[in-house]
N, C-alpha and C positions, 0 to 999 in steps of 0.2 A: 505494499499499499503506500500510495507517495501523496504526501500533504505540502501546500507551500503557501507562503503567504508574503506580501510586502507591507512595507510601513507607509502610513500616510504622512506628509510632511508637515512639521508644524514647529514653531517655533517656542510651543511651551517647553516648561521644564523636563528633565529626563523623569520618569517614574520610579519609585523607590525598586531595584532589584530583587528578586527571590534568591534567598541566599540559603545555600544547602551546606550543612557541615557533614563531612564525613570520616568518622574516627576508626580505631581498630588497632590492633597490636602492631608492632614491628613487622615489616616484609607480610603483612597479612594480604596484601593486592590492593591497598587503597587507591593509590596511582594508577594502576592498571585498570581499576573499576571506573575513576575518573574519566581516565582517556577513552576507553570502551564508550562511556555515554556520550563524551565531544564527537568521537568519530561518528556514532549512531545517528545524531543529529546535524552531522554533515559540518561540524565546525573546525574539525581536525587542520585542515589546509586554507582556512579563512584568515586573512590579514588581522592581526591583533586590533587593530582599529576598528575595526568592521565584525568582529565577532560579538554573538548574541550570548553566547555562554563561554565563562572563562574559568579555569581553575588556577586555586592559589594552594601552595603548600607551607603548612606549618615550618616547613625545615627553613623556609628563608627567614624565619623569625627567631633561629638560635643567638641568644646575646653574645655580646663579645666576653672573652674570657680574661682573668686576670693573670699573669704570667705564672704563677704558681698554678692557676687551672690548666693551664695550656700544657705545662710540664705533665700534669696527670693526666691529659687528655690524650698525649702524645703515649704515655706508658699504657693508654686503654682504662685508667682508673678512673675517668669523669664522668659521672653518670649525664648522658645525654638523653636519656628518657625520664629524668625525673622534672618536676615541675618547673623548678628553680631555674633550668637550663633555656628557658625559653624568656622571650620580651614581650610579656603580656600588656605591659603598654602600650607596645608599638602594633600589637596583635589587635587591641580593642581600637585605636586610635584608627588604623590602617581601616579596619570592618566599619567604622563610623562613616568615614569619608566614602567607602564603596556604595552603603547604603544610601548615603546622599545624591548619588550620583556622580562624584567627583572623581577624577584622574589623581592616581596618586604615584610614588615610587616605593619600592619596597627594596632591601638588601639582596645582594647576590651572594648565597653562601656556599663555602669551598669546605667540602668533607675531608681532603687531602689534607689540608692545612686547619680544620677545626675553625674557621675563622669566615668572615664577610671580606669578600673581595673590595679592598680600599678604591674607594672612585668608582665603582660598579653599581649601578641600580638598575633594577627592570621596571619597566612604566606601566603600570595597570590603567586599562582604559573601561569607561564605564562600559555594561554591559544588561542584559536583562534578566539574566540567571547566573550568579557566580555561587563556585564549587570551592571550599574552604577544608582541605583535607590535612588530617594529621592525628597523630597518638592521642594527643591530649587534649583536642579542641572543644571537648566539650568539658572539660576539666573545671572551669571556674564559670560561676552562675553568670557572672557580667556578660562573656564572651558566648555561652551557651543561649541566652536569651535572644541574642540577635538572629537566630536561625528561623528558618522560615519550616525548613526540613531537617530533619537530623538521620543520617544512615550508619549503623555500625557494621564493618566486614569483620564478618568471624570467621576464622580460619584457624586449623587445629594449630598446637604449638609446634609439633614434628615439621609441618611445611613450614612456618615460620622461621623455625630454626635453618631449617636447609636453606630457604630462599637467603636469610640474614647471612649466613657463611659464605654462600656465591656473590652476594652482592658487594660486601665489603671487603672482600678478596679481590673480585674482578674490577670494580668500578670504582673502589677507593684505595686499593694498594694496600691492604692491611695483612698483618701475618695471622695465620689459621690459628694458633692456639693464643693470640692475645682475642682473636674474636672469639674463641669458645667461652674461656677465660670471662671476658667481658658481658658475653651472654649469660652466663650463669651465676655471675655474681651481683650484675646490676641489671641489666635488660628484663629476664625473667621477673627477680622479686619487684621490679617498677612496674611491669606490666599488672601484676596481680594486685599492687596498693593502689596504683594509679590510674592505669587505663582500664582494665575490667570493669571495675565500678561505674565507671560512666555509660558502660552498655545498656543500663536501666533508664536512660534518659531518651532512648533513640527512638524514633517514629516507627524506623523500619530496619530488621537486621538482616544481614546479605551472607547466608551462608557461603562459604568457598569461593567467596569473592565472584572475581570473572567468571567463572565458570558458570556462575548460577544465571543464566539467560532468561530465566522467569522473572525474577527480581530487576535485573536491567531492563527488562522489557516494559516491566511496570514504570520503572522511574522514568525512562524515555518517553512513556505515552503521557506522564505527568507533567514532564516540563513542556513537552509538544502542547498540552493542553494549555499549560500558563501560557504559553508564546502566542498560541492562536488568540486566547483571550485579549492578551495585551494588543494583537497587531489589529484587533476589532475595536479597541476603544478608540474615542474621539480625539483626535489631538495627538496619534503617536506618530511618532518621528521616522520618517524612512531610513535605513541604513541599507538594506540588501533584502534579495527573496532567500529564502530557506528552505530545501528541500527534506523532510522524515522521512527515510526508510525504517518499515518495521517488517520482520519477518512473518509469515502467516500466522506461524502457532502464537504470535504476540498481538495480534491484530483485535484479538477477542478478551485481551486480558483486562481486568477492571481492578482501578487502583484502590478499591473500597476496601483493600487490607492494610490502606494506611491508618495505623492508629495513633491514637493521641494520648501524651500522658503527661501529667505534669507533677513531676517528681521534686523533693524539697532540693535545697542547695547543697551540693556536695563538697563538704570542708575537708580541708587539706588533712590527713593523717598523720601529724609528727609525734 
């Protein structure tokens, strides 16, 4: 099935984007899920300034380390899966600007040096749907309450460990023994203490990540409905025409499984 729409030209202020949070353990497949959604919406090869759906990673918001912390990081002893590793002030500031329909710049992080690349930033342009993914995107109530939809990618521990080892060695140039030691002493305990408890805040849980075509089909269809409704609203600014492709088995999917819950604030367990 193919559906298309185009925007109407208007000088009206941009509407508030639909903000989706995607959480899950390290190497659970969050980025792949987000990439698959963007590809299915025909947005992957679109110029950044013209995209209607964009994805942002929480990894871009790792804070600057002190000299002592940098030395620990080189030895694989700094816990990057702990909430304190992130700059939540910058996360909140950025998401608020995004929801206001503003362009903004975010840091570019280098995993090999465990630091932001000095003098280099990525520009985020206004979009109709913004996906923010990361291990702890639901951790603080202030950030969590900004999301219009919350997804949790639920992948078994063995799969996540295998992916983490492969990724850290091939993509980030790390030593196998350090990766395994870091996982058992820092990553796994942090997942159980900080990430896993946020699963209860999710509106939609995605078992097996990008392999779960039914769940992704539901999400794609829901985003499609959002964009179509926006395109039909008076004063909608035209950017481009978008074609949506759903597989035959997904055309009849109903997003009524999308569940709402309002859990209390998750406080940091220290």
